[in-house]
Each structure stands twice: as structure tokens, then as C-alpha cells.
N, C-alpha and C positions, 0 to 999 in steps of 0.2 A: 405300572406293573409290566414286567418283561416276560414274554413267553418264548421259550426255546422251541423252534419248530421241529428240531431234530427229535424231540421227545413225542411229537405228534399229539400234543395236548389239544383237545377240541375246545375252541372258545365257547361253543354253545353249552359245554358242560361246566364252564366257569362263570358265565354271565346268565343272569335271569332271562327267561324267555321273554322276548319282546323288547329287550334293551339293546339289541344289536340290529343293524340294518345294513343292507348292501352298500359298501363303500364305493360309490361311483356316481358318475353323472351320465344318465342314460341319454344317448343320442342315436341318430340313425346311421352313424358310421360315415357320414359325408360332411357334416358341418365341422369345421375346424375351430375348437374353442380357444386356441391361442391366437390372439388378435394382434395386428401390428400397432405401432404407436398411433394413438388417436390424433389425427391432424387438427381436431377442434380444441385440443389442449395446447394453447399457445404459450410460448415461453414468457410473454409479457403479462400473462395472467397467473402464472405459477413459477416458482423457482424450483420446485420439487415435483417430479413425476411419481405417482403412486400406483402400484399394482396390488390388488387385494384378492384374497380368498377367505370366505367365511365358513365356519364349521357346519352351518346348516345347508351348505351348498347353494345358497341363493346368489352368491357371487363366486366365480371360479376363475382365478388368475386373470382378472380383468382390470384394465387401466381405468382409474377413476378421474372424473372431471372435477378437479379440486383447485382451490386457490390457496396454495401453500407458499407464502412469501416470508423470507428471512427478515426478521426485525430486531431492533435493539431492545424492545420492550420486555420487561421481566414480568413473570406471573407466578402463581403458586403451584403450578402443575409440576409433577416429577419430570426430570430432564435426563435424556440420554445424551451424554457428551461424547462426540466423535472427535478423535484426535489423530489426524493423518500424519503427524510427526513421529508417532510411535508405531513402528511396523513389526510384523511377525513373519509368518511363512508365505511363500508363493503358493498359488493354487494351480493344480493340474486339471481339475474338472469335476463335473457332477454328472451322474448317470445311473446306469442299471447293469444288471447281469444279463447279457444276451444268451440265455440258455439255449440248448439244442431245441427244446420244445418251443421257446419263444420264436426262434428263427423259423421253425416248421409252420407255426401258425401265421406269422407275417407272410411267409412265402406262399401260403395257401390263398391269400387274398387275390381278387382279380387285379390285373396289371395296373389299371388306373387308380384303384383304391390303395394298392400297395405303394405306388409311386407317391401319392398324396400323403400317406401316412409317414413314409420315411422322410419326406421333405419336412413335414410338420415336426417330426422328432429331432432331426439332425441338422437342418440348415442353421448355420451359426449367425442368426440375426434376431432382433427382437420381435419379428413377425412370426417366429417359430420357437420351439422349445429349446433348441440349441444344446442338446445333449453332447457333452464333450469328453466323456470317459465311459468305456465299456469294459466289463469283465466277461470273459468267455471261458468255458470249461475246456481243458485239454483232454479230449475224449468225452465220455458221457458225464453228466451230473445226475443228480437224482430227479431232475426235471427233464430227462430224456425218456424216450419210449422204453428203452432197455439199456442195461450197462454195455459199454464197449470201450476199448482203447484203440490206439493206432498200431498195436502189434499183438493182436490176439492169435494164439496158436493152439493147436490140438494138445490135449494132455500129454505131457512127457517131452514136448518139444521146447527148445530154447532158441534165442536169436540174439546173442550178446552183441553182435556187430550191427544190429538193426537193419539187416538187408531186406527184411520184409516189412519195414515201417511204411505206413501209408495213411494219408488223410483222406482217402477216397470216400469214406463214409460221410464226409462233410460236404461233398459236392452237390448233394441234392438241395440242402436248405441253408446251412450256416454260411458256406462260402459265397453263394449268390447274394445273400443279404449283406454280409460284411463288405463285399465289393461295392455294392450300391451305397452303403453307408460311407465308405472311404471316398467315393466319388463326390458325395455331398459335403463331406467334412474331412478334407485331406489330413488335417492335423489332429484328428481325434486320437486319444491315447487308448490303447487296448492292453489289458492285463489278462494273461492266461494262467489258469489254475487247474491242476488235476485233482479229481476226486479219488483216483486210484491209479497205481502202476498196473501194467499188464499182470494178469493173475499168475503167470508162470514165474514172475519175479518175487512172489509173496510167500510168506510163511504158511498161509492156509490155502493157497492156490484157488482163491475165490475173489469175486469182485467186492464183496462186503467184508470189512474188517481185515485182520491180519496186518503184518508189517513187511517192509521191504527187506529181503535177505541181504546181508552185507556183501555177499559175493556178486550181487547184481547192482551195486551202487554205481560202478563205472558204466554199466550198460544203460542204467536209467538216466545218467547224465547225457549219454549219447542220444537217448530218446528226446530229451529237451532240445538238444542242438538240432536234431532232425526236424522237430516240430517248428522251431523258429525259422529254419531255412526253408521248409516246405511252405509255410505261410508267406514268407517273403517272396517266394517264387510265384505266388498267386497275387502279389501286389499288396499284401497286408503286413504291416510292420507290427510286431509284438513289442510293445514298449517295455513290458516287465512281465515277470512270472513269479508265482509263489511255488515253492517245492511241493506243497500239499495243502489242499483245502481242509480246514478244521482237523489238524493232525492229532488232536486228543479225543476225537469222536469216531469210534469205529462201528457205530450202529446204523449208519446210513447205508444206502445202496445206490451207487458204489461208495466206498470209503476205504481209508487206510490209516493206521496209527503210525505216527512218527514222533518219538520222544525228542526233547530238546537236544540231548547229546547226540542222537542219531542224525537230526537235521544239521547240527553243527558239523559233524563228520562228513555228511553228504556234501554240504556246501563247500567246506574248505579243502577237502581232498579229492572231490570229483566234479561237482557242478561248476564251481568257480573256475578251476583250471580248464575244464572242457570248454567253457565259454571263451576264456582267454585264448586257448589254442585255436579255436574256430574264428577268432576275430569278431565275436559278437559283443555288442554294446547293450544288449537287453539287460535291464535291471533285475537283480535278485532281491526279492522282498520276502522276508521270513515270517513265520508264524501263521497269520491268516486265520485267527480264531479269537475266542472271547476275551474281553477285557479283564476277566477275573484271574488271568494267569500271566501278568506282565513279566513274571520271572522267566517264562519260556523264552521270549525274544531276548531278554536281558542276558540269559545264559549263553546264547549264540553270539551276541554282540560282545560279551565278556571274553570270548575266545579270540585272541589276537589274529590268529590265522583265518578264522571265518570272517571276522570284522572287515577285513580289507575287501572282501567280495560282496558285502551286503550293502544295498542302497538304503534299506529301512525295514520297518515292520508294519504288518497289516493287522487290523482288528475287526471283529464283529462284536455285537453287544447283546448276545443271548444270556450273558452273565457278566457280573462285575459292574464297575462304574466307568463312565466315559472319562473321568479324571485320571484313570490309569494311563491314558495316552500321554498326558503331561508328565507323569511319573517317569515313564520311559524316556521321553524327550529330554528331561532334565538330567538323566543319567548319561545319555548319549546324544548330546545336542547336535552333533554333526550328521546324524542319521535321520532320515525322513520318517514321517508317520503317515499311514494311510487308513482309511475306513472303507472296507471292501464288501460288506454285506449286511443288510438287515431286512427281514421279511415283514410283510403285513399279513396277519392271519385272517383268512376268510371265515365268514363273510365280512367281518370287520365292523368298525364304527367310525364313519368318516371324520366326525368332529374330534373325537378322542385321538384317533390315529394321526390326523393332521397336526394337532397341537404337540403330541408327544414326539413325533419324528422330527418336526422342525426344531422344537426346543432342544431335544437331546442330540440330534445328529447334525442337521444343517447348521445350527448354532453351536451345539455342544462339542461336536467332533472338531469343527474348525477352530473353535476357541481353545481346544486342547491340541493344536498343532497339526491336525490332519490336512494333507494337501488335496484330498478328494473326499467325496461322500457318494457311496453307491447304495441304492436300494436293491433288493433282490431281483426277482424275475421280471423282465420287461413285459411279458405277455403270458397269459394262460387262457384256457377255454372256460366255459361256464361251469364246468365240473372240476376246476383247478388242475386240469391235465394239460399236456401229458406228464406222467411221472413214472418212474420205475416201480417195480414190485418192492415195496419197502421205502420208497421215496416219499417226499412231502405230499400229503393229500389235501392240504388246506392252504396252500400258498397262493395268495391273491396277487395276480399280476398288476403292474401299473396299467396294463390294458387287458380287458377281457375281449377276446376275439371269437366271434361266431359268425352269424349272418351279417353283423356290422361290428363296430368297434365301440366299446364302452371305456371311458377314461376314468380310472379309479384314483384313490387318494394318493398313491405314490407318484402318479403323473404330476400332480400339483405340488407335492413336497419337493421334488427335484426341480420342477419348473421355476419355482420362486428363486432359485439360485442359478440354474443353468442358463436361463435367458439373459441374465444381467452380469453375472460374475464369470467372465470368460477366462480361459487359461492365461496365466501370466498376471492375473490380479494378485494383489498383496493384501493380506489381512491387516487392518489398522485397529487402533485402540477404540473401545467404546465401553462404557460402564453399564451394568445391569441394575435397574431400579424398579421397584414396585411391581414385581412379577412380569416385567416387560423384557423377556429374554431376547437378546439381539446379538448380531455380529455385523461388523462393518468391513468394507473392502475398498481399496483404491483400484479402479479398473484400468486395463491397458490404455483406454482412450482418455484417461485423466479424470473420469467421473468418480463420485463416491456412491457406493451401493450399501444400503443399510437394510437388513432383513430383521423384522420384528415380529414376535408372536406374543399376544396377550395371554399369558398363562394363568391369569387370575380368574375369579368367578364373576366379575362384573365388568362392564365397559369402562374404558379408561381414556381420558384425555391427557396428553403428555407433550413435552417439547423434545425437539431434536436440536442440539446445539452444534454448530460447525463454524469455525473461524470467528468465534466470539458473538455470533448472532444465533437467534432461535427461530424455529418455525413450530407452530402448534398444530397437532393432529389428533385423531381419535381412532381407537380400535374397539370393536365389540369383543367380549370375552371369547377366547378361542380363535380369534381371527389372526391371519398372517398377512403382513404387507411387506413389499419390497419398495423402498424409497430410493430414487435416483436423483442426484443433482451434480 
């Protein structure tokens, strides 16, 4: 069951009392649950390394002491056949949306705790989570304290030349955190998405809803150019942007509606040419909304003039089927697919959320051609704040930050991929059998990574077949494992 957070549906109103529990692993904020490779697991005792998370939280992204040896022996168990000769898309990374509120909370931590947490999250090795992709809001998102853009003006004023453009509001929290992230992970990819244009450019002169006035298309294109250049001047490379977060949803705060024909016009006649004139190589990724409307990005890609400027299309899954990503890929195979947002609704259900998100997104999105998978907010406080007036009131962060740090279900959802499937990995073929949802990758260092979730209702023993040999392993129902060989 998929809940659209933008409608503010309360999970507690939908689930019986007592059936939901806080999705997280309580700790004191000092212990690091991501552990390095266990030196006691020797290569001569196992061919395959296994990292496990169970839905009851008894095991959390922990390497297992197992004896998994490839053999020629056949047995009756179902078999996941991994075929490295059949390849699909390259992977850009796995991560989160570093909202303005997330940055504020991380920046509020004591220096030593903040340093340890950022290393835990972003250092690109198997001793840490290895987050390799971030999405940031261009101006405020609904998980900011209040709406703002980088060119807010008094009523009646305009600034089409962007002379008053400034990212000064990001100097307190977002920029300091991003600079530390980039220092830890210089190759991390960062996607920027606006929730709204400046109000003076909009039909309703407000942060919430409304549309971009056509007479300000050129000015808004300059706004993006200024943003990318300003971030670059701070040492932060914006790899890609989307013209609008959730362009068909005007009920959030902030938000802005942009129909497909309007986005095509903006991209082909203003944004694309402005990037080209400024010598920018930042990718333009269109749509950035639910999988129930693949016709939206298809309409833009079907416009020959817009097509030339577009790198690909981005999706969320608060509506529709994840298979819509393949539908668009098959229609426009030269354009990339991205998965850029999915929330966990608080307080959540750890086991159910773990299984659904890994099966549907980590496995499902990548099996449907996505080059990345991003969960929604990296951090929130114990009351799901901060958020704007009208913003999401029950968005559970991957981290809950207060007096310490609690690692919630999205931490482990992403960790099962980000630690092992590094940028440049390539998806390879594997079959799905017996409710063992899975996806396989060939990593840049030549290893194979297989992520499996037991989506069935009972424990399962099964085989993994590679290069004509099999290894036999087991997963309890709802458990997730990453296998490396």
C-alpha cells in the first residue's frame, strides 16, 4: 500500500492501534552500527560475504559469519541465476534528500558527533554507509522552517536580470554540511530541485501553488544558471537539476504547478539554451513526479527541440507502478531514468517498510532502469520537524536527531545498496523466483553484488547460481541480504 505524503494522510488513522511501532534502532548516538568487513570471515572459509538486516531489528546491516562455498552439487531449492554476460544500465548512486531541515539538524550536533556521523554516512568504503547521491532543494522545500527562494522581493518588485540573486540563506546550515560531505566524498553526485520559483514570477504571487508566468521563463532560466554558478563558487558541483519538484502537485508549501507543455517550452526555449550559453554541463532531468503519469516526461521527450537538452526523467512513487519507468525507457532508450524521492511515513513499521522499500525501490527501480534510488529526508527531529506551515508533518527521516542519533529504516534500506554498489557499477541479469525479489550488479572492482529480500511469509532456503556453480543460503521472511563475491 502506497501513501502519498503530500495528502498528509496519517498512518495512525489507517492502521489499527498497536500495529505500528517506531521504525528505528535506538542507540546513544555514539555507537556506529555500520561495521567494517569482519576480519574473522576468511576467504578460505567462504566464497560469498553476506550482510543482513531482519525485519524485527535483531540484525541491522551486519556482516554474517557464514560458510558459503560455490559447489557443483544440485538440490531442490529455488535458484537465483546471476548472469554477468547480460548487462543493463550503469549506476550513479544511492542516497537521500538533504533537506534544509536535515542540514540544520546535522549542523546542530556537537563538532565531534557531527564529524563522526558525516564520516559514517559518506565515506566511500565498506566500513561506512557510502552514500553516493544527494538531492537538495533549490531554495526551501516543505521540510524547511519556512518558504524562501534565492530572489525574494517586496510585493510589486521584479528582478529579471537576477541582480539580487543570493544563496546567502544557505550559509548557516546547508553549505557548511555540503562542503564537509564533498570533502569526504569528492565524487558524490548532487541533484538540485526547486519547490517553487520566486513568488514574483508566479501567477498567484505566493509560495504555495500557482504557475510560472511565461514572461518570466527567461528570468527563471537565469535563476538556475546563477544557482549552479554560485554553488560552484562554493566548491559544490551540481551534477543535475530538475525544473520543478512534483510539477502536478500545487498543494504543498512551497510548490508550483508546471504542465508538461509548459516544462517542454521552458526547457527547449529558455533553460537549455541558457545552460548552453553559460557553458554549463549540468544535466537537465525532467518531470520529478509520480510514476502514474509517464505521459508527462514522454510529452517532453517527444518534442524534438526539448529532447536535445534533456538527459532523462525522474520519478517518485506516491502513485502508479514502478514498471512505468521501463515503459518510458523502452520508448526513449537513449535517455536516462532516475528515482529521486520516496518517503517513510512516521511512525512507520520497520519490517513492512524495509521489505516494501527494498523490494519496490532498491530492487524494483533499478530493475526498471533507474540509475539511482533516493529516499526522502535524511534527518528529522522527534516531532518530524522542521517543516513549513503546510509541509509534511509525518515524514520520518533516515535519522532522528535530538540529544543523540536514532537510525531509522531508510538508513538500512539505502545502506544495503550504497555500501556495496558504488557509482559505475552495472546492473546485470538475475531472475526472480519464489518471492525472492532481487537485483544484481557488477561492481567497479570486479565483484558481484546481489541484493535479495524475502518477500514471502515464511523463511526460505535458496541457491545463488553464478558461473555454473551454486551456493546455498537462507533468509527469514522479510529479511534483506546483500551478497558479495
